[in-house]
C-alpha positions in Angstrom: 101.1 -68.8 151.5 97.8 -70.5 150.4 99.7 -72.8 148.1 102.1 -73.7 150.9 99.1 -74.6 153.2 97.6 -76.8 150.5 100.9 -78.6 150.0 101.3 -79.2 153.7 97.7 -80.4 154.0 98.3 -82.9 151.1 101.5 -84.1 152.6 99.8 -84.7 155.9 97.0 -86.6 154.3 99.4 -88.9 152.4 101.4 -89.5 155.6 98.1 -90.3 157.5 97.4 -93.0 154.9 100.7 -94.7 155.4 100.7 -97.9 157.5 101.8 -97.7 161.1 105.2 -99.4 160.7 106.7 -99.1 164.2 107.6 -102.2 166.1 104.6 -104.0 167.6 106.3 -105.2 170.7 105.1 -108.5 172.2 107.2 -109.1 175.3 110.4 -108.2 173.4 109.6 -109.4 169.9 107.3 -109.1 166.8 105.2 -111.8 165.2 106.0 -112.8 161.6 104.8 -115.6 159.5 106.5 -117.1 156.5 105.8 -115.7 153.0 105.3 -119.1 151.5 105.3 -117.9 147.9 108.8 -116.3 148.3 110.4 -118.8 150.7 112.2 -122.1 149.9 113.1 -125.2 151.8 114.9 -127.8 149.8 117.3 -130.6 150.0 120.1 -132.3 148.0 121.2 -135.9 148.3 123.9 -137.9 146.5 122.9 -140.6 144.1 125.2 -143.7 143.5 128.2 -141.4 143.9 127.6 -139.9 140.4 125.1 -137.1 140.7 122.6 -135.5 143.1 118.9 -135.5 143.5 117.2 -132.2 144.4 113.9 -131.8 146.1 111.7 -129.4 148.1 108.6 -129.4 150.3 105.7 -127.4 149.0 103.6 -127.1 152.2 105.2 -125.4 155.2 104.2 -122.8 157.8 106.0 -121.0 160.6 105.8 -118.4 163.2 108.9 -116.2 164.0 109.1 -114.1 167.1 111.7 -111.6 165.9 113.8 -109.0 167.7 115.6 -106.9 165.1 117.8 -105.1 167.6 118.8 -108.4 169.2 118.2 -111.2 166.6 119.8 -113.7 169.1 116.7 -113.2 171.2 114.4 -114.4 168.4 112.7 -117.8 168.1 110.9 -119.8 165.5 108.7 -122.9 165.1 108.3 -124.4 161.7 106.1 -127.2 160.5 106.4 -129.0 157.1 103.9 -131.4 155.7 106.0 -134.4 154.8 103.6 -135.5 152.1 104.3 -132.3 150.2 107.7 -133.6 149.2 108.5 -132.8 145.5 111.5 -134.3 143.7 110.1 -133.8 140.2 109.1 -137.4 139.9 105.6 -138.5 140.9 106.6 -142.2 141.3 109.6 -141.4 143.4 107.6 -138.9 145.5 105.0 -141.6 146.1 107.6 -144.1 147.2 109.1 -141.6 149.7 105.8 -141.4 151.6 106.1 -145.1 152.5 107.1 -146.7 155.8 110.8 -147.2 154.9 111.2 -143.5 154.1 109.1 -140.8 155.7 106.1 -142.9 156.8 103.7 -140.0 156.3 100.6 -141.9 157.4 102.1 -142.2 160.9 104.3 -139.1 160.9 102.7 -136.5 158.7 104.7 -133.5 160.0 108.3 -132.5 160.1 109.0 -129.8 162.7 111.8 -127.6 163.7 111.8 -125.6 166.9 114.6 -123.2 167.7 116.1 -123.4 171.3 118.7 -120.6 171.1 120.4 -118.4 168.6 124.1 -117.8 168.8 125.6 -114.6 167.1 128.6 -115.3 164.9 129.5 -111.7 163.9 128.0 -109.4 161.4 124.7 -110.8 160.1 125.7 -114.4 160.7 124.0 -116.6 163.4 124.0 -120.2 164.5 120.4 -121.3 165.1 120.2 -124.2 167.5 117.1 -126.2 167.7 115.2 -129.5 167.6 114.4 -131.2 164.3 111.7 -133.9 164.4 111.2 -136.3 161.5 109.5 -139.7 161.5 108.9 -139.4 165.2 112.6 -138.9 166.0 113.9 -135.7 167.5 117.6 -134.6 167.1 119.4 -131.4 168.0 120.8 -129.6 165.1 122.5 -126.2 164.5 121.8 -124.2 161.3 124.3 -121.5 160.1 122.0 -118.7 159.0 122.7 -115.3 157.5 120.3 -112.4 157.9 119.6 -111.2 154.4 116.6 -108.9 155.1 116.7 -106.8 158.3 113.3 -105.5 159.4 112.0 -103.2 156.6 108.9 -102.3 154.6 108.5 -103.7 151.1 108.0 -101.2 148.3 104.8 -102.8 147.0 102.3 -103.2 149.8 104.0 -101.7 152.9 104.3 -105.1 154.5 107.0 -105.5 157.2 109.6 -108.0 156.1 112.5 -110.0 157.5 114.6 -112.7 155.9 117.5 -115.1 156.2 119.2 -118.0 154.4 121.1 -121.0 155.6 122.4 -124.5 154.8 122.9 -127.5 157.1 123.8 -131.1 156.5 122.1 -133.9 158.5 122.2 -137.7 158.3 118.9 -139.3 157.3 119.8 -142.5 159.2 119.7 -140.4 162.4 116.0 -140.1 161.9 115.3 -143.7 160.7 114.8 -142.6 157.1 116.7 -145.6 155.7 114.7 -146.8 152.6 114.7 -150.3 151.2 118.0 -152.1 151.0 119.0 -151.2 147.4 117.9 -147.5 147.5 119.1 -147.1 151.0 122.6 -147.8 149.8 122.3 -146.0 146.4 121.5 -142.7 148.2 124.0 -140.9 150.4 123.3 -140.8 154.1 124.2 -137.1 154.1 121.4 -134.8 153.2 122.0 -131.1 152.6 119.1 -128.8 153.6 118.8 -125.4 152.1 116.6 -122.6 153.6 115.7 -119.3 152.1 113.1 -117.7 154.4 111.2 -114.4 153.9 109.1 -113.4 156.9 106.0 -111.2 156.6 103.8 -109.1 158.8 101.0 -107.8 156.4 99.9 -104.2 156.1 96.2 -104.8 156.8 95.3 -101.3 155.7 95.8 -102.6 152.1 93.5 -105.6 152.6 89.9 -105.5 151.2 86.9 -107.0 152.9 86.3 -109.3 149.9 82.5 -109.5 150.3 80.7 -109.7 147.0 77.2 -111.0 147.6 76.4 -109.0 150.7 77.7 -105.9 152.4 80.6 -106.8 154.8 79.7 -106.3 158.5 83.4 -105.5 159.0 83.3 -102.5 156.7 80.2 -101.3 158.6 81.8 -101.8 161.9 85.0 -100.0 160.9 83.1 -96.9 159.9 81.3 -97.0 163.2 84.5 -97.3 165.2 85.9 -94.3 163.4 82.9 -92.1 163.9 81.4 -93.3 167.2 83.9 -95.6 168.9 84.3 -99.3 169.6 81.5 -99.6 172.1 79.0 -98.3 169.6 80.3 -100.7 167.0 79.8 -103.6 169.3 76.2 -102.5 170.0 75.6 -102.2 166.3 77.2 -105.6 165.6 74.9 -107.4 168.1 71.8 -105.6 166.9 72.4 -106.3 163.2 73.3 -109.9 163.9 70.1 -110.4 165.8 67.8 -108.4 163.6 69.3 -108.7 160.1 71.4 -111.9 160.0 70.9 -112.4 156.3 71.5 -108.9 155.2 75.3 -108.8 155.8 78.3 -111.0 155.5 78.9 -112.0 159.1 81.8 -114.2 158.4 84.4 -114.1 161.2 87.0 -113.0 158.8 85.1 -109.8 158.2 85.2 -108.8 161.8 88.8 -110.0 162.2 90.0 -107.6 159.6 88.6 -104.7 161.6 90.5 -105.9 164.6 93.8 -106.5 162.7 93.6 -102.9 161.4 93.0 -101.6 164.9 96.0 -103.5 166.3 98.2 -102.3 163.5 97.1 -98.7 164.3 97.9 -99.3 168.0 94.3 -98.8 169.0 94.5 -101.7 171.4 91.6 -100.9 173.7 89.3 -100.5 170.8 90.5 -103.9 169.4 89.9 -105.6 172.8 86.4 -104.2 172.9 85.6 -105.7 169.6 87.5 -108.9 170.4 85.3 -109.6 173.5 82.2 -109.5 171.3 83.8 -111.5 168.5 84.9 -114.3 170.9 81.3 -114.5 172.2 79.8 -114.5 168.7 82.2 -117.0 167.3 83.1 -119.4 170.1 84.8 -121.9 167.8 87.3 -119.4 166.3 90.6 -119.8 168.1 92.0 -116.8 166.2 90.1 -114.3 168.2 91.8 -115.6 171.4 95.1 -115.4 169.7 94.4 -111.7 168.8 93.3 -111.1 172.4 96.6 -112.6 173.5 98.5 -110.3 171.1 96.6 -107.2 172.3 97.3 -108.0 176.0 101.0 -108.6 175.1 101.1 -105.2 173.4 99.9 -103.7 176.7 102.5 -105.7 178.7 99.8 -107.7 180.5 101.6 -111.0 180.5 99.0 -112.9 182.7 96.1 -112.0 180.4 98.1 -112.7 177.3 99.1 -116.1 178.6 95.5 -116.9 179.5 94.2 -116.1 176.0 97.0 -117.9 174.1 96.3 -120.9 176.3 92.7 -120.8 175.2 93.8 -120.4 171.5 96.2 -123.4 171.8 93.6 -125.6 173.5 91.2 -124.9 170.6 93.8 -125.3 167.9 97.0 -127.2 169.0 98.5 -126.7 165.5 98.3 -122.9 165.7 102.0 -121.9 165.6 101.5 -118.4 166.9 100.1 -119.7 170.2 102.9 -122.3 170.4 105.6 -119.6 170.1 103.9 -117.0 172.3 103.3 -119.6 175.1 107.0 -120.5 175.0 107.9 -116.9 175.4 105.3 -116.0 178.0 106.1 -119.1 180.1 109.8 -118.2 180.4 
């Protein structure tokens, strides 16, 4: 009997250390970003009718609001830095930045924003959306196949989703014509390939990464666990006022405590810390985005909308706020 009790206690302890992997519902969806190291956006274009040129873009970001039970209710905004184009030729890549091609000085970003997702049976979907390049916006529809339904990876316990697709567009539709010779040497049709892996990190596996000084985040986390969030806020304010040089007070240190609390569904504790963090770091839009997420988890749409509007006003390029404002405004 004693051995059985020990085994059960060990099993419970291991289970308690596992990440909280249930769906974090934000008005019918979960937030995912792109795992850039394991995603690919490339293109193929014909050259003088004899061969093909292949390329990719090395700098992209995206926010996906994903509904695993109803993928057709999902949405996505993606931004590509046009100057990150890579065709394995520095001279050619430099030429492609010019006015007759992508004109990256005037139009540095390529964007895609989904407008609706049409189920096509099985794991196949047609993702309708607006593609903007060189200041020109066109509607396109990308056939996509869901390759990774919502699941945990075996390495870190991150929540993953994924899909792949291919679509052909005409570069002339976007004014990407090139000089006379090269404009004719290259095909007007460009095939775009997407292989996307979405990621929601397991923040319990993240470290505070504070070498020179003790992390204030690590201190606050212990206080939340032993004495509650209100006590942690009091401690944060006192230490910041009395011992500002003794701890690493970087906003990322505090943010990790909040991310862990949200992951563990301790939403009210997270909001208590978020209020103090937003006051202490008034230029950090991310704390308002996290407040928006917390209120959305509670189903408080009005408060979520207010906080995401603040985050967007402070950082118009923040894609999470862009996507959540679209959903909350519907």
